[in-house]
RORORO-928407 format. One record per residue: residue number from 1; residue in three letters; x, y, z of N, C-alpha, C in turn. Coordinates in Angstrom, 1 decimal, decimal comma, padded with zeros to 4 digits. Layout:
! residues N
nr_rest_n_east_n_north_n_up_ca_east_ca_north_ca_up_c_east_c_north_c_up
NUM_ALA_X_Y_Z_X_Y_Z_X_Y_Z
...
***
This chain:
! residues 204
nr_rest_n_east_n_north_n_up_ca_east_ca_north_ca_up_c_east_c_north_c_up
1_MET_020,3_099,8_040,7_019,9_099,3_039,8_019,3_099,9_038,7
2_TRP_018,2_100,0_037,9_017,7_100,6_036,9_017,6_102,4_037,6
3_LYS_017,1_102,8_038,7_016,2_103,8_038,5_017,3_105,0_038,1
4_GLY_018,4_105,3_038,1_018,8_106,2_037,5_018,1_106,1_035,6
5_LEU_017,9_105,3_034,8_017,4_104,9_033,5_016,1_105,2_033,6
6_LEU_015,2_105,3_034,5_013,2_105,3_033,9_013,3_106,8_033,9
7_ILE_012,3_106,6_033,0_012,1_107,9_032,4_010,6_108,3_032,2
8_ASP_009,8_109,2_032,3_008,7_109,7_032,0_008,6_109,8_030,1
9_ALA_008,0_108,9_029,5_008,3_109,0_028,2_006,9_110,3_027,3
10_LYS_006,2_110,8_028,3_005,8_112,0_028,1_005,0_112,0_027,1
11_ILE_004,5_110,8_026,7_003,8_110,5_025,2_002,2_109,7_025,4
12_ASP_001,4_110,8_025,6_000,0_110,4_025,4_-001,2_109,8_024,7
13_PHE_-001,7_109,4_024,5_-002,9_109,3_023,1_-004,3_109,4_024,1
14_ALA_-005,0_110,0_023,3_-006,6_110,1_024,1_-007,6_109,7_023,4
15_LEU_-008,6_108,9_023,7_-009,9_108,3_022,8_-010,2_109,6_021,8
16_ALA_-010,6_109,3_020,7_-010,6_110,2_019,7_-012,6_110,5_020,3
17_THR_-012,6_112,4_020,0_-013,8_112,7_020,0_-014,4_112,6_018,3
18_LYS_-014,0_113,1_017,6_-014,6_112,7_016,0_-014,3_111,2_015,6
19_ASP_-015,8_110,8_014,2_-014,8_109,9_013,6_-014,1_110,5_012,7
20_PRO_-013,5_109,3_011,4_-013,7_109,3_010,1_-014,4_111,2_009,1
21_SER_-015,5_110,6_009,4_-016,5_111,8_008,7_-016,9_112,8_009,4
22_GLY_-016,0_113,0_010,6_-016,2_114,4_011,7_-017,2_114,7_012,8
23_LYS_-018,1_113,1_012,8_-019,3_113,5_013,8_-019,0_112,9_014,8
24_PRO_-019,3_113,4_016,1_-019,1_112,8_017,2_-018,9_111,6_017,4
25_THR_-018,2_111,2_019,0_-018,0_109,8_019,4_-017,4_109,9_020,1
26_THR_-017,4_108,5_020,9_-016,5_108,4_022,4_-015,4_107,7_021,8
27_GLY_-015,2_107,2_020,8_-013,9_106,7_020,5_-013,8_105,4_019,9
28_ILE_-014,9_104,6_021,3_-015,2_103,1_020,8_-016,2_102,7_020,4
29_THR_-015,5_101,4_019,2_-016,6_101,2_018,5_-017,5_099,6_019,2
30_ARG_-018,5_099,1_019,2_-018,4_097,6_019,1_-018,5_096,9_018,1
31_THR_-018,6_095,9_017,6_-018,7_094,6_016,4_-019,0_093,9_017,0
32_GLU_-020,3_093,1_016,6_-020,7_092,0_016,6_-020,0_091,0_015,9
33_THR_-019,7_089,8_015,7_-018,6_088,7_014,9_-018,8_087,3_015,5
34_LYS_-019,2_086,4_014,1_-019,4_085,0_014,2_-017,7_084,4_014,7
35_VAL_-016,9_085,2_014,6_-015,8_084,7_014,6_-015,3_084,9_016,5
36_THR_-015,3_083,4_016,7_-014,9_083,1_018,4_-013,7_083,7_018,9
37_ALA_-013,0_083,0_018,0_-011,6_083,5_018,1_-010,7_084,3_017,1
38_PHE_-009,7_085,4_017,9_-008,7_085,5_016,2_-007,3_085,6_016,5
39_GLY_-007,1_084,7_015,4_-005,2_085,1_015,4_-004,4_085,9_015,5
40_PRO_-002,9_086,1_015,0_-002,3_087,2_014,7_-001,9_087,0_013,6
41_ASP_-002,9_086,8_012,3_-002,8_087,3_011,4_-004,2_088,5_010,7
42_ASP_-004,5_089,1_011,5_-005,3_090,4_011,3_-006,5_090,7_010,5
43_GLU_-006,9_089,3_010,9_-008,3_089,0_010,5_-009,0_090,1_011,1
44_VAL_-009,3_090,6_012,7_-009,8_091,1_013,0_-010,1_092,4_012,9
45_LYS_-008,7_093,1_011,9_-009,0_094,2_011,1_-009,7_094,5_010,1
46_SER_-010,4_093,3_008,9_-011,0_093,5_008,5_-012,6_092,9_008,4
47_GLU_-013,5_093,5_008,1_-014,9_093,5_008,0_-015,3_091,9_007,3
48_ARG_-014,6_092,3_006,3_-014,5_090,7_005,5_-014,2_089,7_006,6
49_THR_-013,7_089,5_006,9_-013,2_088,1_007,6_-013,5_088,5_009,4
50_GLY_-014,9_089,5_009,2_-015,4_088,9_010,9_-015,1_090,4_011,7
51_GLY_-014,1_090,7_011,7_-013,3_092,3_012,1_-014,4_093,4_011,8
52_VAL_-013,3_094,1_011,6_-013,4_095,6_011,8_-012,6_096,5_010,7
53_ASP_-013,0_097,0_010,1_-012,1_097,8_009,3_-011,0_099,0_010,3
54_PRO_-010,4_099,1_009,7_-009,6_100,5_010,7_-010,3_102,0_010,3
55_TRP_-010,4_102,4_011,5_-010,1_104,2_010,4_-008,9_104,1_010,0
56_PRO_-009,0_105,7_009,7_-008,1_106,2_008,9_-006,3_105,9_009,8
57_THR_-005,6_105,3_009,3_-004,1_104,9_010,7_-003,1_106,4_010,0
58_ASP_-003,4_106,8_009,2_-002,5_108,8_009,7_-003,2_109,9_010,5
59_ARG_-004,3_108,7_011,1_-004,9_110,2_011,8_-005,2_109,4_013,3
60_TYR_-005,4_107,8_013,1_-005,3_107,5_014,7_-005,0_106,1_014,9
61_LEU_-004,7_106,1_016,1_-003,9_104,3_016,3_-005,1_104,1_016,8
62_ASN_-005,6_102,4_015,7_-006,8_102,0_016,4_-006,3_100,7_016,7
63_MET_-007,2_100,4_017,9_-007,4_099,7_019,1_-007,8_098,0_018,9
64_TRP_-007,7_097,0_018,4_-008,8_095,9_018,2_-008,5_095,2_019,6
65_VAL_-010,1_095,0_020,5_-010,0_094,2_021,6_-010,9_093,0_021,3
66_CYS_-009,9_092,0_021,5_-011,0_090,9_021,0_-010,6_089,7_021,8
67_GLN_-011,1_088,4_021,8_-010,5_087,2_021,9_-009,4_087,0_021,0
68_LEU_-008,9_086,0_021,7_-007,7_085,9_020,9_-006,8_084,2_021,2
69_THR_-006,5_083,5_019,7_-006,2_082,1_020,5_-004,9_081,8_020,9
70_GLY_-004,4_080,9_020,7_-003,1_080,0_020,8_-001,8_081,1_022,2
71_GLY_-002,8_081,9_023,6_-002,1_082,3_024,6_-001,5_083,9_024,7
72_LEU_-002,0_084,3_022,9_-001,6_085,6_022,9_-002,2_087,0_023,6
73_LEU_-001,9_087,6_024,4_-001,7_088,5_025,2_-002,4_089,7_024,3
74_GLY_-001,3_090,1_023,1_-001,7_091,0_021,9_-000,2_091,1_020,8
75_TYR_-000,4_091,7_019,6_000,3_091,9_019,0_000,3_093,2_018,5
76_ALA_001,3_093,5_017,7_000,9_095,2_016,8_001,9_095,4_015,5
77_GLN_001,6_096,6_014,8_002,1_096,5_013,4_003,3_097,0_014,2
78_PHE_004,7_097,0_013,8_005,3_098,2_013,3_005,5_099,2_012,3
79_PRO_005,9_100,6_012,5_005,7_101,6_011,4_006,7_101,5_010,0
80_GLY_005,6_101,8_009,1_005,9_101,0_008,2_005,3_100,8_007,0
81_GLY_004,3_099,4_008,3_004,1_098,6_007,7_002,3_098,8_007,0
82_PRO_001,9_098,0_006,2_000,5_098,3_005,4_-001,0_099,3_006,1
83_ALA_-001,3_099,8_006,1_-002,2_101,0_006,3_-003,1_100,3_007,3
84_ALA_-004,0_099,2_005,6_-004,7_098,2_005,9_-004,6_097,3_007,8
85_THR_-003,7_097,1_008,1_-003,9_096,5_009,5_-002,9_097,0_010,1
86_ASP_-002,5_098,1_010,3_-001,9_099,2_011,0_-002,6_099,5_012,6
87_GLY_-001,8_099,1_013,1_-002,5_099,0_014,9_-002,2_098,1_015,6
88_VAL_-002,9_098,1_016,6_-003,0_096,9_017,6_-004,1_096,3_018,2
89_VAL_-003,7_094,9_018,3_-004,6_093,8_019,1_-004,2_093,8_020,1
90_ILE_-005,5_093,4_020,7_-005,2_093,2_022,7_-006,1_092,3_023,1
91_LEU_-005,8_091,1_023,6_-006,6_090,1_024,4_-007,9_090,9_025,0
92_TYR_-008,8_090,8_025,3_-010,0_091,4_026,0_-010,0_091,1_027,3
93_THR_-009,0_090,4_027,9_-008,4_089,9_029,2_-007,9_090,9_029,5
94_ALA_-007,3_091,1_028,7_-005,8_091,9_029,2_-005,6_093,4_028,8
95_PHE_-006,9_093,7_028,5_-007,2_095,5_028,4_-007,8_096,0_029,0
96_GLY_-007,0_097,4_030,1_-007,2_097,7_030,8_-007,0_097,9_032,1
97_THR_-007,8_098,0_033,2_-007,2_097,3_034,7_-009,1_097,7_035,4
98_ARG_-010,4_097,1_034,4_-011,2_097,0_035,7_-011,7_095,6_034,2
99_GLY_-013,5_095,3_034,6_-014,3_094,6_033,8_-014,0_093,4_034,1
100_VAL_-013,3_093,0_033,4_-013,3_091,8_033,0_-011,6_091,0_032,8
101_THR_-010,9_091,6_033,1_-009,6_091,7_033,0_-009,0_090,6_034,5
102_GLN_-007,4_089,9_034,0_-007,9_089,1_034,7_-006,0_088,9_034,9
103_ALA_-005,8_089,1_035,9_-004,5_088,9_037,1_-003,6_087,5_036,3
104_PRO_-002,3_087,7_036,1_-001,2_088,6_036,2_-001,6_089,8_035,1
105_PHE_-002,6_089,8_034,2_-002,6_091,6_033,1_-003,7_091,9_033,3
106_ASN_-003,7_092,7_033,9_-004,2_093,1_034,6_-004,3_095,2_034,8
107_LYS_-003,1_095,7_034,5_-002,8_096,7_035,0_-002,5_097,8_033,9
108_GLY_-002,8_097,4_032,5_-002,9_097,5_031,1_-001,2_097,4_030,7
109_ARG_-000,7_096,8_031,1_000,5_096,8_030,3_000,8_096,1_029,4
110_THR_-000,1_095,1_028,5_-000,3_095,0_027,5_-000,2_095,8_026,5
111_ALA_-001,3_096,5_026,7_-001,2_098,6_025,8_-000,1_099,0_025,7
112_THR_000,6_099,2_027,1_001,6_099,8_026,8_002,9_099,0_026,3
113_HIS_002,7_097,8_026,5_004,1_096,8_025,2_003,7_097,2_024,4
114_GLU_002,4_096,9_023,9_001,9_096,8_021,9_001,9_098,4_021,4
115_VAL_001,9_099,3_022,3_002,1_100,2_021,8_003,4_100,9_021,4
116_GLY_004,5_100,4_022,6_006,0_100,7_022,6_006,1_099,9_021,0
117_HIS_005,6_098,6_020,6_006,0_097,8_019,1_005,3_098,8_018,1
118_TYR_004,5_099,7_018,7_003,6_100,1_017,4_004,4_101,3_017,0
119_LEU_004,7_102,3_017,9_006,3_103,3_018,1_007,3_102,8_017,6
120_GLY_007,6_101,5_018,0_009,3_101,5_017,3_010,3_100,3_018,1
121_LEU_009,3_100,0_019,7_010,3_099,2_019,7_010,3_097,9_020,1
122_ARG_011,3_097,6_020,1_012,1_096,0_020,1_011,7_095,6_021,7
123_HIS_011,5_093,7_021,5_011,6_093,2_022,9_012,8_093,6_022,9
124_ILE_012,9_093,8_024,2_014,5_094,0_025,2_015,0_092,7_025,0
125_TRP_015,1_091,9_024,5_016,1_090,5_023,9_016,2_090,6_022,7
126_GLY_016,1_091,7_022,0_015,7_092,0_020,7_015,6_090,2_020,1
127_ASP_014,9_089,2_020,1_013,9_088,2_019,4_015,0_087,3_019,1
128_ARG_016,4_087,2_020,1_017,2_086,0_019,6_017,2_085,6_020,9
129_ASN_017,4_084,2_021,6_017,7_083,7_022,6_019,0_082,8_022,8
130_ASP_019,8_084,0_022,4_021,3_083,5_022,4_022,1_084,7_022,9
131_CYS_021,5_085,6_023,1_023,0_086,5_023,4_022,8_087,6_022,7
132_SER_022,7_086,8_021,0_022,8_087,9_019,6_022,2_089,3_019,7
133_GLY_020,7_089,1_020,2_019,6_089,8_019,5_019,9_091,2_020,3
134_ASP_019,1_091,8_019,1_019,6_093,8_019,3_018,3_094,5_019,4
135_ASP_017,8_095,1_020,7_016,4_096,3_020,4_017,0_097,8_019,9
136_PHE_018,1_097,2_019,4_018,5_098,9_019,2_018,6_100,1_020,0
137_VAL_019,0_100,1_021,2_018,4_100,4_022,3_019,8_100,9_023,1
138_SER_020,4_101,6_023,2_021,9_101,4_023,7_021,9_100,6_025,5
139_ASP_021,0_101,9_025,7_020,7_101,6_027,5_020,0_101,0_027,6
140_THR_019,4_099,1_027,3_019,4_098,2_027,5_020,1_097,2_027,0
141_PRO_020,6_096,5_028,4_021,4_095,6_028,2_021,1_094,1_027,5
142_LYS_022,1_093,4_027,3_021,6_092,3_026,2_021,1_091,1_027,1
143_ALA_020,3_089,9_027,0_019,4_089,4_027,4_019,2_088,3_026,5
144_LYS_019,0_086,9_027,0_019,3_085,9_026,8_017,7_085,5_026,2
145_GLY_016,8_086,1_026,5_016,0_085,5_026,4_014,4_086,1_027,1
146_ALA_013,3_085,9_026,9_012,5_086,9_027,5_012,2_086,4_029,0
147_ASN_011,7_087,4_029,8_011,7_087,0_031,5_010,1_086,7_031,7
148_MET_009,4_085,5_032,5_008,1_085,8_032,4_008,1_086,0_034,2
149_GLY_006,4_086,2_034,5_006,2_086,1_036,1_006,9_087,4_036,4
150_LYS_007,6_087,2_038,2_007,8_088,2_038,5_009,8_087,9_038,9
151_PRO_010,5_087,8_038,2_011,7_087,7_038,0_012,3_087,6_039,5
152_LYS_013,1_088,1_040,3_013,9_088,4_041,3_015,7_089,1_041,2
153_PHE_015,5_089,8_041,5_016,1_090,7_041,0_018,0_090,0_041,2
154_PRO_019,2_090,0_041,4_019,4_089,9_039,6_018,7_088,8_039,0
155_SER_018,8_089,0_037,5_018,9_087,7_036,9_019,8_087,6_035,7
156_ILE_020,7_087,2_035,6_022,0_087,7_035,0_021,9_086,7_033,9
157_THR_022,6_086,9_032,5_022,2_086,4_031,5_023,6_087,5_030,4
158_CYS_023,7_086,5_029,4_024,3_087,3_028,9_025,8_087,9_029,4
159_LYS_026,2_087,9_030,3_027,9_088,2_030,8_026,6_089,3_031,7
160_ASN_025,8_090,3_032,3_025,2_091,0_031,9_025,0_091,5_033,1
161_GLY_025,6_091,0_034,3_026,2_091,9_036,1_026,9_092,6_035,9
162_PRO_026,5_093,5_036,7_025,6_092,7_038,0_024,2_093,0_038,3
163_SER_023,9_094,1_037,8_022,4_094,1_037,3_021,4_093,2_036,7
164_GLY_022,2_092,7_035,9_021,4_091,4_035,2_020,4_092,3_034,1
165_ASP_019,2_091,1_033,4_018,3_091,8_032,5_017,3_092,6_033,3
166_MET_017,3_093,2_031,9_016,5_094,6_032,8_014,8_094,6_032,8
167_PHE_014,0_093,0_033,6_013,2_092,5_033,9_012,2_093,0_033,4
168_MET_012,0_094,2_034,4_011,0_095,1_034,6_010,9_096,3_033,7
169_ASN_011,4_096,5_032,2_011,2_096,7_031,6_009,7_096,4_030,8
170_TYR_008,9_097,9_030,5_007,4_097,2_030,1_007,9_096,7_028,6
171_MET_009,0_096,8_027,9_009,0_095,5_026,6_010,0_094,2_026,8
172_ASP_009,3_093,7_028,2_009,5_092,7_028,5_008,2_091,3_028,6
173_TYR_008,6_090,3_029,0_007,4_089,6_029,3_006,7_089,5_031,1
174_VAL_007,5_090,0_031,4_006,7_090,0_033,2_005,4_090,4_033,4
175_ASP_004,8_089,6_034,3_003,7_090,2_034,8_003,2_091,7_034,5
176_ASP_002,3_092,4_034,9_002,0_093,3_034,7_002,2_093,9_036,0
177_ASP_002,3_093,7_037,5_002,7_094,6_038,3_004,1_094,6_038,5
178_ALA_004,8_093,8_038,0_006,2_093,7_037,4_007,0_094,5_036,7
179_MET_006,1_095,4_035,8_006,6_095,9_035,2_007,1_097,9_034,9
180_VAL_007,9_098,4_035,3_007,8_099,9_035,6_008,3_100,8_034,5
181_MET_008,7_100,2_033,5_009,9_101,2_033,1_010,1_101,2_031,2
182_PHE_010,0_102,5_030,9_011,1_102,7_029,7_012,5_103,2_030,0
183_THR_013,1_103,1_029,2_014,4_104,0_029,2_014,7_105,3_028,2
184_GLU_015,8_105,9_029,0_016,1_107,4_028,1_015,7_106,7_027,2
185_GLY_016,6_106,1_026,0_016,8_105,3_024,9_015,4_105,6_024,2
186_GLN_014,7_104,4_024,9_013,3_103,8_024,0_013,0_105,1_024,0
187_VAL_012,3_106,0_025,0_011,5_106,9_024,6_012,0_107,7_023,8
188_ALA_013,5_108,1_023,1_014,6_108,5_022,7_014,2_108,0_020,5
189_ARG_013,6_106,4_020,8_013,2_106,1_020,2_012,3_106,0_019,4
190_MET_010,8_105,7_020,7_009,4_106,3_020,0_009,5_108,0_019,8
191_ASN_010,1_108,6_020,2_010,1_110,1_019,5_010,4_110,3_018,9
192_ALA_011,5_109,8_018,2_012,1_109,4_016,7_010,9_109,2_015,6
193_THR_010,1_107,9_016,3_009,1_108,0_015,4_007,7_108,3_015,2
194_LEU_007,6_109,2_016,6_006,8_110,1_016,4_006,8_111,2_015,5
195_ALA_008,2_111,7_014,8_008,8_112,8_014,4_009,1_112,5_013,3
196_GLY_009,0_110,9_013,1_009,4_110,0_011,6_008,1_109,6_010,8
197_PRO_007,9_108,1_010,9_007,3_107,3_010,0_005,4_107,4_010,7
198_ARG_005,6_107,9_011,8_004,3_108,0_012,2_004,3_110,1_012,9
199_LYS_004,7_111,1_011,6_004,4_112,3_012,6_003,0_113,0_012,3
200_THR_002,1_112,2_011,2_001,1_112,2_011,0_000,2_112,0_012,3
201_LEU_000,3_112,0_013,1_-000,4_111,9_014,5_-000,4_112,5_015,2
202_ALA_001,0_113,4_015,4_001,9_114,1_016,6_000,7_115,4_017,1
203_GLY_000,4_115,8_017,8_-000,5_116,9_017,8_-001,7_117,1_017,5
204_LEU_-002,5_115,5_016,8_-003,7_115,6_016,5_-004,9_115,8_018,4
***
């Protein structure tokens, strides 16, 4: 199967202990809004549109947790985008592992998936539903499209037998408890992002 490719990314984030002004903080802010739900249009990232402005994105990974429209679990900005909208947005019922989280997205994997995007990873099927997609990682197999729920192994598409789709990868769309791995190639890509476009975050 894929056990030999599974690797610990050894990338850790921690809650901020100082805010942009240098004052002590828990790293968590709470903002009241009259907006009932946000879409994937970045309005949650601006005070002007009912959200909250990001902290300096060269020093902080900003995560906005809110109600999202259209069945969205979250979305993220890839490296190199505008600083004013840089970060990750997550549906409040899919954030973390306690409180109001709801199965099957209650194991914290939405954050893992979206931070993967933030660090340069693409979806495992390359966002083309015809076997022509590319996630730019050599040790992940071609896949025809997103997998949902808890697929049975093997799920073969794109002539990728005998093991089939790597649906248990964090960059697919399966349930949280079915996601278990990044590959060595994916970890290398994330580390290249941390050494390149997101190098100001490293070691803070």
